[in-house]
N, C-alpha and C positions, 0 to 999 in steps of 0.2 A: 674200177673207176666209179661205177654206178653205186657201189657200196659206200665208197668214201663220200660221194655226193649226198647220199641218204643220211650218213652220220652227221655231215656238216649241217644239213637242213634240220635235222632233229635237234642238234645242239643249239642252233640259232633260235629254233622255236622254244626250246627250254629256257634259254636266257631271256627271251622276250616275255615268256609267261611269268618268269620270276620277277622281272622288272615291273610288269604290269600289276602283279599281285602286291609288291611292296608299295607301289604308287597308290593303289586303291586303299591299302591299309593306312598309309600316312595321311590320306585325305579324310578317312572316315573314323578310324579308331585311335590313332596316335594322339597324345595330348598336344594341344597347340600352345605356343608361347603367346600369351595375350599382351597387348600393349598397355604399358603403365606410364603414369605421369608423376613426377616427384612433387609433393606438396608439403608445406610447413605444418608440423604438428607439435603438440606440447610433450616435453620430456616426462613430466610428472603432473599430478593434479595441481591446478592453479586456481586460487579463489578470485572472485570478482574484485576489480580494483588493482590487480597486480600490474606493476610496470615491467614489461617483458624485457629480459636480457637475453643475450645470445646463448647463454648456458641453459635457458628454459626451452630452447627450440631445437628441432631437428627436422630433416627431410625424410619422409616415408613414401614408398611407392604406392600409388593408388590406381586401380584399373581406370582406364580412360572413361568408361561409362559410369563409374561410381564417383567421380570427382565432384564434390559439392560446388554449388554456384558461389562465386566470389572467393574461391580458394586461393591461397597465397603460395606462390611457387618459389619465392626467394626469402631467406630469413631476414635480409636487410629491410624488407617491407614491413616486418612485424616488430623489429627491435625498437625500444623506447616508446612503444605505444601501450595503452592501458586496456586491460580486459573489461569489457562491459558486461560479460556473463562468465560464470565459472566454467572451466573446462576440465576434462579428465585426461589422464595420460594417453598418448597416441591419438587424441582427437584432432582432426585437421582444423586449422584456424581459417576463418573467413573474414572478409573485410567487415561484415555486419557485427562481428563479435569484438571488434577493436575500436578504440577511440580515434579521433582525428590525429594526424602526425603532430609532433612537437607539443603534445598536451601536458598538463601537470599531472603528477602522480597522485593516486588516491581515489577515494570514493566520489570526490567532486566531479571527476571526469564522467561519471555515469549519469549526471543530471542532464536532462535533455535541454537543448537550446531554447531560451525563452522561459524556462521554469526556474523556480527557486526552492531551496530546501529549508523547511521550517520544522522545529522540534516542539512537541507539546508534552507536558508531564502526563503520565498515565499511572493507573493503579490496576489491580487485578479486575476490579469492576469496570473501570472506564476502558481498559484494554482488552475486554472480552476474555478474561481469565487466561491469557497467554495463547489464545488461538490465533491471534494476529501475528504474522510472520513477514519478513522482508518480501517484497513484491506482492503482498496482499493488496486488495482493493477495499477501501472503506468509505463510509460517509462520516462526516464530522458533525456532531450535535453540540449545540450551545444551550446551556441552561442558566437562566437568570434566577438567582435565589433571592430570598428576602421574605417580605410579607406574602401571605398566601394570595392576596388579591393581585399582587404584582408579579408573581412567579410565572415563568413560561419556559418552554423548550422548543427549539426550532432547528431544522437542518440547514446549516450554513454552507456546507460544501458536499458535493456528491462525486462518487467514483474517483477517489483520490488514491494515488499509488503510495505505498509505504516503502521507503528506501531502507530503513533499518529500524530495529528495536534495540535500544541501547547501543552497544558496540557490535551487535550481530548484524551483518550485512547480507547473509545468505542463509537459507535453510540448512540446518545440520552443522553450522559453524560452531566451534567450541571456543570459549574464551578462558583466560586464566581465572580460576576460582578466587584467587587472591585480589583480583582487580576490583575496584569499587563498582557497585551496581549502579546502573544509570536507568532508572524507570522512565524513559522517555521514548516517544515514537517520532521518527523523522519522516515528514511527508514531503512529496514533490508537488508544488502548487504553482499557479500563475502568480506574478507579482501582486496583482490586486487582491487575490485570494490570500496571499501572505499577510497583507494589511488587515483584511477582515479577520483572519485567524488570531493575529496579535491583539486586536481590539477585544475579541471574544475572551481571550485568556485573561485580560485585565478586568473584564466586567462580570465574569461569572465562571462557570465550570464547563470545561470542554471534555467531551468523551467521543469514542469511536464506535461505529457499528460496522460489523464485518459483512462484506458483500460476496456473492458468488462471482468469481473472476470472469465467468462467461456472460454475466448480466451487465449489459452496457446501458440499460435504461436510465433515464434521468427524469425525475418528477418535476414538471414545470412549476407547479404551485406548492409552496412549502409554507402553508399557514401555521403559525406557532400554536402549540398546544398549551392551553392555560389551565388554571385551577378548575374552570368549569367542567373540563373533561373528567375530573376526579370527584365531581360534586353533583351526581344525578338528583339528589334531594333538594338542592338549592340552599344548603345550610350556610355556605360561604357568602360573603358580600357579593352581590352581583356587579359585574363589570362589563363594559362594552368597548370594543376597539373603535377609536376614532379614525375614519377613513383618511388616507393620505399621509399618515405618520409613519416613521421608521419603526421597525420591529424592536430595536434596542433602546428606543426613546421611552423613558418611564412616563412621559406625559400622554402616551397614546391611550391611556385608560381613563375613563371617567365613570363615576357612579351612576348607575340607572336608578338605584334607590339611594336615598340620602343617608343610608346607614343610620337611620334614626334609632337612638337609644331611648328607652322609656324615661320620660322626665321624672325627676325626683319630686315627690309630693311634699310640698311645704306644710309644716305643722299648722294646725288651725290656731289662729290668734285668739287669745282669751278675751272674753267680754269685759271682765273687770279683774283688777289686781289689788289685793288688800294686803297691806303690810301689817304684820302682827309682831309685837314686841313682848317678850317674856323676860323681864329683867335685862340682861345683857345679850340675850339671844334675839336674832331677827329672822323671821320666816315670812315668805310671801305665799299667800293663798290665791290660786287662780280659779276664777269662775267662768266656765265656757257656756 
C-alpha cells in the first residue's frame, strides 16, 4: 500500500512538473500569434492621378502596432477616389494619399483648393537644363527685353510648386516617344499670381530658377535688376527709377543725363561768293 501511494505521488509530481515546464516554455520561448488588422493596399504600382478601381485594391494584414495613421480598412472607402501621390505594390493606402470622394479623374484632382494650374513655355536654358522635375520648388523670373536702358529682370513669384513638366507628372515616369514633345512647365499658383504670370508672359520672357525643397525662405524686397548692374563703367545711358511706379511700367525710368549727343558743327559761312563764267561753264569761288 505504501508502495502504491509512493508511485501515485511520484506520477502526480511528474505530470505536474511536465505541465509546468510546458507552460513556462509556451510563455517564454514559443512563438506568439500577434494581432493583425486588415488594411487596403495597392495590388500593383499606381501613378499619381489614378482613379482607383476595385481591381486595383486588396486587403493585407498589418500588425496592429504598424498600422499607419489614416489607414483605410474597407476597399469601398477608396474606390472612385484619385491618388494624390504615387504608390507601389502592397503599400497601404491612407486618407492623406487620396482625393476627396466623388472627385473628377486626372491630375486636376491634385491641385490644392484655392490654387490654379498655369503653364509657361520653357527651354533648356529657362528650365534649368532639365533639372526641374514634378514637385520641384522654383522661383519665377520675368525679364523685360528691349533697349538696354529699359531692360530689367525681377522675381515675380517665389517658392512655387511644379505640377508637371510637359506630360510628365512624377519623377521617373516614361512617356510614349512618339508623342509630341511639350516644352512647358505647369505651376500651381494662387489666382492673383496666375494673372501676374500671364501678364509677364505677354510682356517679356519668363524663366525658372530651381530652389532647394527644404528652403522655405521668401525675399521680401525684390528690386529689379537693371542694365546698371551690367555697367560698372557707366558706358550705358544712366537711368533712375521714379518712386511709386510699377515695375512693369515703362514710364518708371527717366534720364538723369539728357543723353546729349555732340552737336553737329555747321560749316563756316563764306564772306564772299564770286560767280565766274568761262564760256558756258559756271563756277562759284568762295572767299572765307
